[in-house]
Legacy VTK file of the C-alpha trace (Angstrom):
# vtk DataFile Version 3.0
C-alpha trace
ASCII
DATASET POLYDATA
POINTS 359 float
-19.542 5.915 26.183
-20.098 3.248 28.897
-17.645 0.846 30.474
-19.083 -2.029 28.469
-17.668 -0.357 25.349
-14.068 -0.646 26.546
-12.291 -3.985 26.191
-8.949 -4.448 27.903
-6.247 -6.013 25.741
-3.552 -6.276 28.380
-3.568 -6.893 32.103
-2.577 -4.131 34.481
0.998 -3.917 35.658
-0.039 -4.995 39.171
-1.886 -8.092 37.995
0.897 -9.061 35.601
3.388 -8.701 38.395
1.409 -10.941 40.731
1.033 -13.629 38.077
4.445 -13.470 36.469
6.679 -12.479 39.306
9.606 -10.524 37.888
7.965 -9.768 34.548
8.589 -6.130 33.545
5.741 -3.629 33.652
4.060 -3.134 30.290
1.807 -0.457 28.892
-1.890 -1.242 29.035
-3.669 -0.657 25.742
-7.410 -0.704 25.319
-9.970 -1.201 22.589
-12.838 1.284 22.603
-15.803 0.128 20.523
-18.184 2.572 18.871
-21.692 1.378 18.006
-24.080 3.021 15.513
-25.608 6.122 17.078
-22.574 6.753 19.287
-19.841 9.367 18.758
-16.550 8.347 17.173
-15.003 11.611 18.331
-15.926 10.907 21.937
-14.128 7.575 21.783
-11.075 9.145 20.115
-10.960 11.837 22.814
-11.126 9.175 25.535
-8.355 7.059 24.008
-4.787 7.008 25.302
-1.635 6.594 23.177
-1.536 3.062 21.804
-5.293 2.463 22.114
-7.560 1.253 19.310
-10.946 2.700 18.466
-13.063 0.166 16.563
-16.071 1.594 14.720
-18.733 -0.997 14.015
-20.708 -1.163 10.782
-23.084 1.736 10.312
-23.268 5.256 8.893
-21.794 7.992 11.103
-22.561 11.618 10.238
-19.518 13.336 11.726
-15.948 14.436 11.208
-13.187 13.145 13.463
-9.955 14.802 14.556
-7.062 12.638 15.770
-4.204 14.173 17.764
-3.262 11.225 19.984
-0.006 9.467 19.020
-0.124 5.731 18.489
-3.890 5.691 18.032
-5.554 3.227 15.662
-8.940 4.225 14.243
-10.356 1.157 12.555
-13.662 0.265 10.986
-14.848 -3.230 10.155
-14.738 -2.763 6.391
-16.944 -1.168 3.757
-19.898 -1.161 6.148
-18.293 1.463 8.388
-19.125 4.749 6.640
-18.357 8.341 7.597
-20.432 11.074 5.964
-20.679 14.798 6.700
-22.762 15.876 9.654
-26.090 17.333 8.648
-25.290 20.395 10.743
-22.397 21.423 12.962
-23.934 23.243 15.881
-22.298 25.870 18.052
-22.127 23.420 20.954
-19.935 21.001 19.019
-16.477 20.436 20.395
-13.846 22.627 18.812
-11.849 19.628 17.538
-14.835 18.197 15.706
-16.093 21.542 14.456
-12.694 22.522 13.071
-12.322 19.347 11.010
-15.919 19.492 9.818
-15.836 23.164 8.930
-12.768 22.566 6.789
-14.773 20.002 4.868
-12.718 16.970 5.895
-13.876 13.575 7.098
-10.929 12.487 9.256
-8.165 14.891 10.268
-4.847 13.646 11.675
-3.153 16.722 13.106
0.177 17.313 14.818
1.704 20.506 16.179
4.063 22.585 14.054
7.119 21.497 16.050
5.850 18.114 17.238
4.281 15.758 14.671
1.665 13.278 15.768
3.310 9.866 15.395
2.232 6.322 14.582
-1.451 6.915 13.845
-3.310 4.256 11.822
-6.543 4.794 9.886
-7.961 1.572 8.474
-10.916 -0.363 7.030
-13.602 2.269 6.647
-15.258 4.494 4.035
-15.190 8.300 3.934
-17.535 9.840 1.402
-19.304 13.049 0.460
-17.047 15.521 2.260
-16.639 18.891 0.550
-12.850 18.776 0.759
-10.978 15.611 1.763
-11.828 12.150 3.023
-8.701 11.738 5.185
-6.383 14.729 5.698
-3.080 14.567 7.599
-1.133 17.656 8.644
2.082 17.287 10.614
2.087 13.496 10.889
4.952 10.999 11.158
4.707 7.253 10.486
1.075 7.535 9.454
-0.496 4.321 8.123
-3.644 4.513 5.986
-4.813 1.152 4.652
-8.026 -0.457 3.564
-9.761 2.930 3.341
-12.288 3.797 0.624
-12.321 7.538 -0.135
-15.211 8.102 -2.521
-16.818 11.203 -4.048
-15.139 13.810 -1.880
-15.034 17.346 -3.249
-11.272 17.766 -3.539
-8.996 14.931 -2.460
-9.643 11.392 -1.371
-6.571 10.960 0.861
-4.139 13.826 1.393
-1.274 15.037 3.510
1.080 17.965 4.004
4.048 18.568 6.293
4.221 14.842 6.988
6.962 12.214 6.818
7.340 8.469 6.427
3.708 7.734 5.625
2.291 4.509 4.207
-0.783 4.480 1.950
-1.550 0.869 1.126
-4.504 -1.106 -0.271
-6.859 1.862 -0.386
-9.522 2.794 -2.951
-9.768 6.459 -3.980
-12.548 6.907 -6.500
-14.486 9.776 -8.098
-12.928 12.542 -6.015
-12.910 16.098 -7.362
-9.139 16.437 -7.655
-6.554 13.807 -6.731
-7.363 10.382 -5.352
-4.163 10.638 -3.292
-2.536 14.068 -2.892
0.851 14.483 -1.203
2.526 17.874 -0.785
5.109 19.697 1.256
2.543 22.408 1.978
-0.913 23.011 0.579
-0.743 26.810 0.824
2.804 28.039 1.522
5.384 28.541 -1.237
8.329 26.383 -0.183
11.007 24.185 -1.686
10.477 20.439 -1.964
10.498 18.573 1.351
12.068 15.177 2.088
9.340 12.700 3.086
11.797 10.300 4.706
10.537 7.461 2.538
6.772 7.791 2.176
5.244 4.912 0.183
2.060 4.786 -1.923
1.457 1.205 -3.024
-1.243 -1.311 -3.994
-4.011 1.288 -4.214
-6.872 1.525 -6.721
-7.219 5.073 -8.050
-10.100 5.548 -10.472
-12.367 8.287 -11.789
-10.555 11.174 -10.115
-9.130 14.250 -11.805
-5.654 12.835 -11.086
-4.935 9.410 -9.633
-1.871 10.382 -7.572
-0.406 13.880 -7.270
3.055 14.304 -5.729
3.802 18.017 -5.357
7.095 19.537 -4.211
8.386 16.413 -2.466
11.497 14.233 -2.477
12.398 10.699 -1.369
9.094 8.968 -2.035
7.877 5.831 -3.853
4.674 5.324 -5.867
4.516 1.641 -6.802
2.222 -1.245 -7.766
-0.932 0.865 -7.977
-3.829 0.421 -10.395
-4.557 3.830 -11.923
-7.410 4.032 -14.418
-10.240 6.239 -15.643
-8.778 9.487 -14.309
-7.946 12.562 -16.414
-4.276 11.956 -15.557
-2.773 8.921 -13.873
0.328 9.914 -11.907
1.406 13.558 -11.758
4.767 14.507 -10.226
5.093 18.277 -10.120
7.672 20.797 -9.030
7.800 24.537 -9.453
10.116 27.504 -9.106
10.848 26.893 -5.408
14.144 25.356 -4.246
15.098 22.615 -3.699
13.406 21.020 -6.683
10.961 18.179 -6.505
12.464 14.808 -7.352
14.717 12.018 -6.117
11.700 9.717 -6.095
10.503 6.537 -7.801
7.391 5.685 -9.842
7.546 1.929 -10.430
5.496 -1.100 -11.462
2.149 0.697 -11.703
-0.698 -0.226 -14.060
-1.660 3.083 -15.696
-4.523 2.390 -18.094
-7.001 4.537 -20.062
-6.886 7.715 -18.053
-9.024 9.465 -20.642
-11.533 11.412 -18.597
-11.733 15.114 -19.547
-10.965 17.803 -16.935
-11.053 21.491 -17.787
-8.058 23.783 -17.359
-7.117 25.580 -14.149
-5.240 28.827 -13.503
-1.862 27.053 -13.693
-2.551 23.999 -15.813
-3.999 23.177 -19.212
-6.990 20.888 -19.532
-6.210 17.255 -18.784
-7.111 14.163 -20.769
-5.218 11.024 -21.684
-2.164 11.546 -19.481
-0.479 8.434 -18.081
2.551 9.521 -16.036
3.574 13.186 -16.117
6.767 14.729 -14.756
7.098 18.499 -14.716
9.712 20.553 -12.915
11.328 17.450 -11.393
14.854 16.093 -11.174
16.492 12.699 -10.652
13.225 10.777 -10.744
13.098 7.116 -11.789
10.082 5.929 -13.795
10.502 2.188 -14.301
8.635 -1.078 -14.813
5.253 0.563 -15.363
2.591 -0.712 -17.768
1.125 2.367 -19.465
-1.578 1.695 -22.055
-4.471 3.404 -23.804
-3.975 6.924 -22.474
-5.124 9.185 -25.298
-6.038 12.865 -25.579
-5.336 16.253 -27.131
-4.076 18.060 -24.049
-0.501 19.426 -24.068
0.081 16.834 -21.310
-1.406 13.841 -23.154
0.616 10.683 -23.745
2.004 7.621 -22.000
4.987 8.993 -20.082
5.327 12.745 -20.531
8.141 15.094 -19.574
6.237 18.343 -19.642
7.847 21.737 -19.935
6.488 23.593 -16.942
4.165 26.555 -17.473
6.285 28.484 -14.954
9.509 27.719 -16.833
11.003 25.083 -14.518
12.935 22.355 -16.341
12.901 18.621 -15.727
16.473 17.368 -15.326
18.270 14.005 -15.175
15.115 11.873 -14.969
15.366 8.190 -15.939
12.511 6.551 -17.874
13.473 2.907 -18.184
11.987 -0.581 -18.770
8.385 0.583 -19.093
5.840 -1.227 -21.288
3.814 1.274 -23.304
1.182 0.889 -26.031
-1.824 2.672 -27.482
-1.013 6.055 -25.980
-1.614 9.250 -27.978
-0.138 11.418 -29.251
2.731 9.073 -28.334
3.894 6.484 -25.838
6.837 8.643 -24.787
6.764 12.441 -24.955
9.761 14.621 -24.129
9.195 18.366 -24.259
12.544 19.168 -22.663
15.737 20.122 -24.462
18.187 17.256 -24.931
20.789 18.977 -22.769
18.696 18.479 -19.612
20.100 14.960 -19.128
16.809 13.026 -19.210
17.249 9.424 -20.377
14.811 7.047 -22.119
16.194 3.496 -22.099
14.917 -0.051 -22.681
11.250 0.894 -22.909
8.872 -1.224 -24.985
6.870 1.161 -27.157
5.982 2.041 -30.745
5.812 5.814 -31.012
7.595 8.690 -29.367
7.626 12.448 -29.674
10.221 13.361 -30.785
11.010 10.172 -32.685
13.789 7.883 -31.517
12.974 7.529 -27.809
11.525 4.001 -28.132
LINES 1 360
359 0 1 2 3 4 5 6 7 8 9 10 11 12 13 14 15 16 17 18 19 20 21 22 23 24 25 26 27 28 29 30 31 32 33 34 35 36 37 38 39 40 41 42 43 44 45 46 47 48 49 50 51 52 53 54 55 56 57 58 59 60 61 62 63 64 65 66 67 68 69 70 71 72 73 74 75 76 77 78 79 80 81 82 83 84 85 86 87 88 89 90 91 92 93 94 95 96 97 98 99 100 101 102 103 104 105 106 107 108 109 110 111 112 113 114 115 116 117 118 119 120 121 122 123 124 125 126 127 128 129 130 131 132 133 134 135 136 137 138 139 140 141 142 143 144 145 146 147 148 149 150 151 152 153 154 155 156 157 158 159 160 161 162 163 164 165 166 167 168 169 170 171 172 173 174 175 176 177 178 179 180 181 182 183 184 185 186 187 188 189 190 191 192 193 194 195 196 197 198 199 200 201 202 203 204 205 206 207 208 209 210 211 212 213 214 215 216 217 218 219 220 221 222 223 224 225 226 227 228 229 230 231 232 233 234 235 236 237 238 239 240 241 242 243 244 245 246 247 248 249 250 251 252 253 254 255 256 257 258 259 260 261 262 263 264 265 266 267 268 269 270 271 272 273 274 275 276 277 278 279 280 281 282 283 284 285 286 287 288 289 290 291 292 293 294 295 296 297 298 299 300 301 302 303 304 305 306 307 308 309 310 311 312 313 314 315 316 317 318 319 320 321 322 323 324 325 326 327 328 329 330 331 332 333 334 335 336 337 338 339 340 341 342 343 344 345 346 347 348 349 350 351 352 353 354 355 356 357 358
Protein backbone atom coordinates (compact mmCIF):
# COMPACT_ATOMS: atom_id res chain seq x y z
CA UNK A 1 0.00 0.00 0.00
CA UNK A 2 1.32 3.50 -0.88
CA UNK A 3 0.76 6.81 0.85
CA UNK A 4 -1.64 7.89 -1.88
CA UNK A 5 -4.02 5.19 -0.64
CA UNK A 6 -4.41 6.78 2.79
CA UNK A 7 -6.75 9.74 3.18
CA UNK A 8 -6.69 11.69 6.43
CA UNK A 9 -10.10 12.44 7.91
CA UNK A 10 -8.96 14.55 10.82
CA UNK A 11 -6.11 16.97 11.36
CA UNK A 12 -3.29 16.08 13.72
CA UNK A 13 -3.47 17.23 17.30
CA UNK A 14 -0.64 19.72 16.70
CA UNK A 15 -2.29 21.33 13.69
CA UNK A 16 -5.67 21.48 15.40
CA UNK A 17 -4.06 23.11 18.38
CA UNK A 18 -2.37 25.77 16.27
CA UNK A 19 -5.60 26.58 14.44
CA UNK A 20 -8.07 26.32 17.29
CA UNK A 21 -6.06 27.40 20.26
CA UNK A 22 -7.44 25.64 23.33
CA UNK A 23 -9.33 22.97 21.40
CA UNK A 24 -8.83 19.54 23.04
CA UNK A 25 -6.68 16.93 21.33
CA UNK A 26 -8.69 14.45 19.27
CA UNK A 27 -7.93 11.05 17.86
CA UNK A 28 -6.85 11.02 14.23
CA UNK A 29 -8.72 8.49 12.13
CA UNK A 30 -7.79 7.55 8.61
CA UNK A 31 -9.38 6.05 5.53
CA UNK A 32 -7.31 3.40 3.78
CA UNK A 33 -8.50 2.70 0.24
CA UNK A 34 -8.00 -0.67 -1.43
CA UNK A 35 -8.00 -0.83 -5.23
CA UNK A 36 -8.55 -3.97 -7.35
CA UNK A 37 -5.39 -6.06 -7.35
CA UNK A 38 -4.34 -4.84 -3.90
CA UNK A 39 -4.62 -6.74 -0.60
CA UNK A 40 -7.53 -6.03 1.73
CA UNK A 41 -5.71 -7.85 4.52
CA UNK A 42 -2.68 -5.60 4.17
CA UNK A 43 -4.86 -2.54 4.63
CA UNK A 44 -6.65 -4.08 7.62
CA UNK A 45 -3.29 -4.92 9.22
CA UNK A 46 -2.10 -1.34 8.70
CA UNK A 47 -5.24 0.21 10.18
CA UNK A 48 -5.43 1.64 13.69
CA UNK A 49 -8.49 1.54 15.99
CA UNK A 50 -11.17 3.80 14.57
CA UNK A 51 -9.85 3.70 10.99
CA UNK A 52 -11.91 2.81 7.92
CA UNK A 53 -10.82 0.48 5.15
CA UNK A 54 -12.74 1.20 1.94
CA UNK A 55 -12.62 -1.55 -0.69
CA UNK A 56 -13.38 -0.29 -4.17
CA UNK A 57 -15.46 -2.21 -6.70
CA UNK A 58 -13.78 -5.35 -7.96
CA UNK A 59 -13.40 -9.05 -7.19
CA UNK A 60 -10.91 -9.91 -4.43
CA UNK A 61 -9.82 -13.53 -4.05
CA UNK A 62 -8.91 -13.59 -0.36
CA UNK A 63 -10.12 -14.04 3.18
CA UNK A 64 -9.76 -11.25 5.72
CA UNK A 65 -9.27 -11.42 9.47
CA UNK A 66 -10.19 -8.40 11.62
CA UNK A 67 -8.87 -8.08 15.17
CA UNK A 68 -8.61 -4.29 15.46
CA UNK A 69 -11.30 -2.66 17.63
CA UNK A 70 -13.29 0.17 16.11
CA UNK A 71 -12.37 -0.80 12.56
CA UNK A 72 -14.82 -0.29 9.69
CA UNK A 73 -14.39 -2.54 6.65
CA UNK A 74 -16.61 -1.13 3.94
CA UNK A 75 -17.14 -1.86 0.28
CA UNK A 76 -18.91 0.39 -2.19
CA UNK A 77 -21.89 -1.90 -2.70
CA UNK A 78 -22.64 -5.03 -4.70
CA UNK A 79 -19.61 -4.41 -6.91
CA UNK A 80 -17.18 -5.13 -4.07
CA UNK A 81 -16.95 -8.94 -4.04
CA UNK A 82 -14.89 -11.29 -1.89
CA UNK A 83 -14.36 -14.83 -3.17
CA UNK A 84 -12.07 -17.61 -1.95
CA UNK A 85 -8.42 -17.43 -2.87
CA UNK A 86 -7.48 -19.83 -5.61
CA UNK A 87 -4.70 -21.16 -3.38
CA UNK A 88 -3.43 -20.29 0.08
CA UNK A 89 0.32 -20.63 -0.09
CA UNK A 90 2.68 -21.38 2.77
CA UNK A 91 4.00 -17.81 2.67
CA UNK A 92 0.59 -16.34 3.43
CA UNK A 93 0.28 -14.46 6.68
CA UNK A 94 -1.03 -16.57 9.52
CA UNK A 95 -4.06 -14.31 10.04
CA UNK A 96 -5.16 -14.66 6.43
CA UNK A 97 -4.33 -18.34 6.19
CA UNK A 98 -6.26 -19.18 9.36
CA UNK A 99 -9.46 -17.51 8.17
CA UNK A 100 -9.14 -18.97 4.68
CA UNK A 101 -8.34 -22.47 5.86
CA UNK A 102 -11.46 -22.44 8.01
CA UNK A 103 -13.45 -21.69 4.89
CA UNK A 104 -14.61 -18.22 5.92
CA UNK A 105 -14.64 -15.01 3.93
CA UNK A 106 -14.34 -12.39 6.69
CA UNK A 107 -13.44 -13.32 10.26
CA UNK A 108 -13.95 -10.89 13.15
CA UNK A 109 -12.04 -12.38 16.07
CA UNK A 110 -11.53 -11.32 19.67
CA UNK A 111 -9.57 -12.98 22.46
CA UNK A 112 -11.28 -15.32 24.90
CA UNK A 113 -11.15 -12.77 27.73
CA UNK A 114 -11.15 -9.60 25.63
CA UNK A 115 -13.75 -9.26 22.85
CA UNK A 116 -12.98 -7.16 19.82
CA UNK A 117 -15.32 -4.17 20.06
CA UNK A 118 -17.13 -1.85 17.67
CA UNK A 119 -16.20 -3.47 14.36
CA UNK A 120 -18.37 -2.66 11.31
CA UNK A 121 -18.62 -4.76 8.15
CA UNK A 122 -20.68 -3.08 5.44
CA UNK A 123 -21.67 -2.80 1.76
CA UNK A 124 -19.93 -5.74 0.14
CA UNK A 125 -20.58 -9.27 -1.13
CA UNK A 126 -19.07 -12.49 0.24
CA UNK A 127 -19.71 -15.55 -1.89
CA UNK A 128 -18.51 -19.07 -2.58
CA UNK A 129 -16.74 -19.75 0.71
CA UNK A 130 -16.88 -23.36 1.91
CA UNK A 131 -18.08 -22.38 5.38
CA UNK A 132 -19.24 -18.85 6.19
CA UNK A 133 -19.37 -15.48 4.47
CA UNK A 134 -18.83 -13.40 7.63
CA UNK A 135 -17.94 -15.16 10.90
CA UNK A 136 -17.58 -13.38 14.25
CA UNK A 137 -16.07 -15.03 17.32
CA UNK A 138 -15.71 -13.06 20.54
CA UNK A 139 -17.10 -9.75 19.28
CA UNK A 140 -18.94 -6.95 21.08
CA UNK A 141 -21.01 -4.22 19.41
CA UNK A 142 -20.48 -5.72 15.98
CA UNK A 143 -22.41 -4.03 13.15
CA UNK A 144 -23.01 -5.93 9.90
CA UNK A 145 -25.15 -4.04 7.38
CA UNK A 146 -25.62 -3.91 3.66
CA UNK A 147 -23.75 -7.20 3.21
CA UNK A 148 -24.77 -9.83 0.64
CA UNK A 149 -23.79 -13.35 1.76
CA UNK A 150 -24.53 -15.63 -1.18
CA UNK A 151 -23.92 -19.33 -1.88
CA UNK A 152 -21.59 -20.05 1.01
CA UNK A 153 -21.26 -23.68 2.06
CA UNK A 154 -22.64 -23.42 5.58
CA UNK A 155 -23.75 -20.03 6.90
CA UNK A 156 -24.12 -16.65 5.30
CA UNK A 157 -23.52 -14.53 8.41
CA UNK A 158 -22.70 -16.15 11.75
CA UNK A 159 -21.42 -15.50 15.22
CA UNK A 160 -20.59 -17.21 18.50
CA UNK A 161 -19.46 -15.94 21.89
CA UNK A 162 -20.53 -12.44 20.90
CA UNK A 163 -22.75 -9.78 22.45
CA UNK A 164 -24.80 -6.77 21.41
CA UNK A 165 -24.51 -7.31 17.67
CA UNK A 166 -26.58 -5.63 14.96
CA UNK A 167 -27.39 -7.38 11.67
CA UNK A 168 -29.35 -4.95 9.54
CA UNK A 169 -30.33 -4.61 5.87
CA UNK A 170 -28.33 -7.63 4.72
CA UNK A 171 -29.14 -10.26 2.09
CA UNK A 172 -28.35 -13.90 2.93
CA UNK A 173 -29.29 -16.12 0.02
CA UNK A 174 -28.73 -19.73 -1.08
CA UNK A 175 -26.36 -20.66 1.74
CA UNK A 176 -25.97 -24.31 2.72
CA UNK A 177 -27.39 -23.98 6.23
CA UNK A 178 -28.64 -20.78 7.86
CA UNK A 179 -28.67 -17.38 6.21
CA UNK A 180 -27.96 -15.89 9.65
CA UNK A 181 -26.74 -18.22 12.42
CA UNK A 182 -26.34 -17.01 16.01
CA UNK A 183 -25.13 -19.29 18.81
CA UNK A 184 -23.55 -19.24 22.22
CA UNK A 185 -20.90 -21.66 20.97
CA UNK A 186 -20.60 -23.58 17.73
CA UNK A 187 -18.84 -26.59 19.26
CA UNK A 188 -18.97 -26.54 23.08
CA UNK A 189 -21.96 -27.85 25.04
CA UNK A 190 -23.03 -24.91 27.20
CA UNK A 191 -26.16 -23.30 28.58
CA UNK A 192 -27.80 -20.42 26.73
CA UNK A 193 -25.84 -17.16 26.78
CA UNK A 194 -27.22 -13.63 27.18
CA UNK A 195 -26.49 -11.61 24.03
CA UNK A 196 -27.02 -8.27 25.77
CA UNK A 197 -29.60 -7.27 23.18
CA UNK A 198 -28.44 -8.50 19.78
CA UNK A 199 -30.79 -7.42 16.97
CA UNK A 200 -31.49 -9.04 13.58
CA UNK A 201 -33.72 -6.74 11.56
CA UNK A 202 -34.66 -5.68 8.01
CA UNK A 203 -32.77 -8.53 6.34
CA UNK A 204 -33.76 -10.59 3.29
CA UNK A 205 -33.23 -14.30 3.94
CA UNK A 206 -34.04 -16.52 0.97
CA UNK A 207 -33.18 -19.94 -0.42
CA UNK A 208 -31.19 -21.13 2.59
CA UNK A 209 -31.79 -24.27 4.62
CA UNK A 210 -33.01 -22.02 7.45
CA UNK A 211 -33.51 -18.27 7.21
CA UNK A 212 -32.44 -17.40 10.78
CA UNK A 213 -31.22 -19.87 13.40
CA UNK A 214 -30.96 -18.73 17.03
CA UNK A 215 -29.33 -21.49 19.08
CA UNK A 216 -28.88 -21.50 22.86
CA UNK A 217 -29.20 -17.74 23.31
CA UNK A 218 -31.23 -15.29 25.39
CA UNK A 219 -32.13 -11.59 25.21
CA UNK A 220 -32.26 -11.16 21.45
CA UNK A 221 -34.69 -9.72 18.87
CA UNK A 222 -35.47 -10.98 15.35
CA UNK A 223 -37.76 -8.41 13.73
CA UNK A 224 -38.99 -6.96 10.43
CA UNK A 225 -37.16 -9.47 8.23
CA UNK A 226 -38.36 -10.93 4.93
CA UNK A 227 -37.93 -14.70 5.14
CA UNK A 228 -38.92 -16.73 2.09
CA UNK A 229 -38.01 -19.77 0.02
CA UNK A 230 -36.03 -21.51 2.76
CA UNK A 231 -36.77 -24.98 4.16
CA UNK A 232 -37.59 -23.29 7.49
CA UNK A 233 -38.01 -19.59 8.15
CA UNK A 234 -37.03 -18.78 11.73
CA UNK A 235 -35.73 -21.53 14.02
CA UNK A 236 -35.22 -20.85 17.74
CA UNK A 237 -33.64 -23.88 19.37
CA UNK A 238 -32.56 -24.90 22.84
CA UNK A 239 -31.37 -28.22 24.17
CA UNK A 240 -30.63 -30.04 27.39
CA UNK A 241 -28.06 -27.49 28.61
CA UNK A 242 -28.90 -24.95 31.33
CA UNK A 243 -29.94 -22.18 31.36
CA UNK A 244 -32.52 -22.72 28.64
CA UNK A 245 -32.72 -20.76 25.45
CA UNK A 246 -35.39 -18.07 25.47
CA UNK A 247 -36.34 -14.65 26.82
CA UNK A 248 -36.24 -13.33 23.26
CA UNK A 249 -38.60 -11.79 20.70
CA UNK A 250 -39.58 -12.76 17.14
CA UNK A 251 -41.72 -9.89 15.85
CA UNK A 252 -43.16 -8.31 12.71
CA UNK A 253 -41.42 -10.61 10.23
CA UNK A 254 -42.79 -11.63 6.82
CA UNK A 255 -42.41 -15.42 6.76
CA UNK A 256 -43.70 -16.65 3.40
CA UNK A 257 -43.56 -19.96 1.48
CA UNK A 258 -40.57 -21.56 3.11
CA UNK A 259 -41.24 -24.78 1.23
CA UNK A 260 -37.82 -25.87 0.04
CA UNK A 261 -36.97 -29.48 0.95
CA UNK A 262 -33.91 -30.24 3.12
CA UNK A 263 -33.02 -33.77 4.15
CA UNK A 264 -32.74 -34.86 7.78
CA UNK A 265 -29.62 -34.52 9.93
CA UNK A 266 -28.36 -36.52 12.91
CA UNK A 267 -30.45 -34.45 15.34
CA UNK A 268 -33.28 -33.12 13.21
CA UNK A 269 -35.96 -34.47 10.90
CA UNK A 270 -36.16 -33.33 7.30
CA UNK A 271 -37.35 -29.76 6.90
CA UNK A 272 -40.01 -28.37 4.59
CA UNK A 273 -42.77 -25.84 5.04
CA UNK A 274 -41.78 -24.53 8.47
CA UNK A 275 -42.53 -20.87 9.21
CA UNK A 276 -41.42 -20.11 12.78
CA UNK A 277 -40.29 -23.01 14.98
CA UNK A 278 -39.61 -22.95 18.71
CA UNK A 279 -38.09 -26.01 20.34
CA UNK A 280 -36.62 -26.27 23.82
CA UNK A 281 -37.24 -22.57 24.53
CA UNK A 282 -38.87 -20.61 27.32
CA UNK A 283 -40.45 -17.18 27.74
CA UNK A 284 -40.21 -16.28 24.07
CA UNK A 285 -42.59 -13.79 22.46
CA UNK A 286 -43.72 -14.44 18.88
CA UNK A 287 -45.88 -11.49 17.85
CA UNK A 288 -47.04 -9.40 14.90
CA UNK A 289 -45.62 -11.74 12.27
CA UNK A 290 -47.24 -12.45 8.89
CA UNK A 291 -46.83 -16.19 8.28
CA UNK A 292 -48.33 -17.50 5.04
CA UNK A 293 -48.05 -20.41 2.63
CA UNK A 294 -45.61 -22.57 4.58
CA UNK A 295 -46.60 -26.13 3.74
CA UNK A 296 -44.95 -29.53 4.13
CA UNK A 297 -45.05 -33.01 5.64
CA UNK A 298 -42.15 -32.69 8.05
CA UNK A 299 -42.83 -33.11 11.79
CA UNK A 300 -41.84 -29.42 11.99
CA UNK A 301 -44.13 -28.17 9.21
CA UNK A 302 -46.68 -25.42 9.83
CA UNK A 303 -47.01 -21.69 10.39
CA UNK A 304 -45.87 -21.25 13.99
CA UNK A 305 -44.77 -24.54 15.52
CA UNK A 306 -43.95 -25.44 19.11
CA UNK A 307 -41.96 -28.57 18.49
CA UNK A 308 -41.32 -31.23 21.08
CA UNK A 309 -37.56 -31.52 21.10
CA UNK A 310 -35.93 -34.74 19.90
CA UNK A 311 -33.75 -34.63 23.03
CA UNK A 312 -36.77 -34.30 25.32
CA UNK A 313 -36.48 -30.61 26.25
CA UNK A 314 -39.84 -28.87 26.69
CA UNK A 315 -40.91 -25.45 25.48
CA UNK A 316 -42.36 -23.47 28.39
CA UNK A 317 -44.29 -20.22 28.90
CA UNK A 318 -43.92 -18.98 25.31
CA UNK A 319 -46.39 -16.35 24.06
CA UNK A 320 -47.71 -16.55 20.48
CA UNK A 321 -49.85 -13.47 20.02
CA UNK A 322 -51.31 -11.16 17.33
CA UNK A 323 -49.82 -13.03 14.37
CA UNK A 324 -51.53 -13.16 10.96
CA UNK A 325 -51.44 -16.69 9.57
CA UNK A 326 -52.96 -18.30 6.46
CA UNK A 327 -52.36 -21.14 4.04
CA UNK A 328 -49.95 -23.03 6.27
CA UNK A 329 -50.04 -26.84 6.42
CA UNK A 330 -50.70 -29.00 8.27
CA UNK A 331 -51.93 -25.99 10.26
CA UNK A 332 -51.36 -22.32 10.94
CA UNK A 333 -50.60 -22.99 14.60
CA UNK A 334 -49.09 -26.26 15.82
CA UNK A 335 -48.52 -27.05 19.49
CA UNK A 336 -46.84 -30.35 20.25
CA UNK A 337 -46.34 -29.53 23.92
CA UNK A 338 -48.55 -30.59 26.80
CA UNK A 339 -51.02 -27.94 27.95
CA UNK A 340 -49.39 -27.74 31.37
CA UNK A 341 -46.24 -26.14 29.93
CA UNK A 342 -47.82 -22.67 30.09
CA UNK A 343 -47.57 -21.76 26.39
CA UNK A 344 -50.23 -19.26 25.29
CA UNK A 345 -51.84 -18.67 21.88
CA UNK A 346 -53.82 -15.41 21.91
CA UNK A 347 -55.37 -13.01 19.39
CA UNK A 348 -53.87 -14.66 16.32
CA UNK A 349 -55.68 -14.44 12.98
CA UNK A 350 -55.77 -17.94 11.53
CA UNK A 351 -58.08 -20.70 10.29
CA UNK A 352 -56.64 -24.02 11.39
CA UNK A 353 -54.66 -25.21 14.36
CA UNK A 354 -53.33 -28.50 15.64
CA UNK A 355 -54.77 -29.30 18.10
CA UNK A 356 -57.99 -27.45 17.32
CA UNK A 357 -58.97 -24.38 19.30
CA UNK A 358 -55.74 -22.35 19.20
CA UNK A 359 -57.00 -19.87 16.58
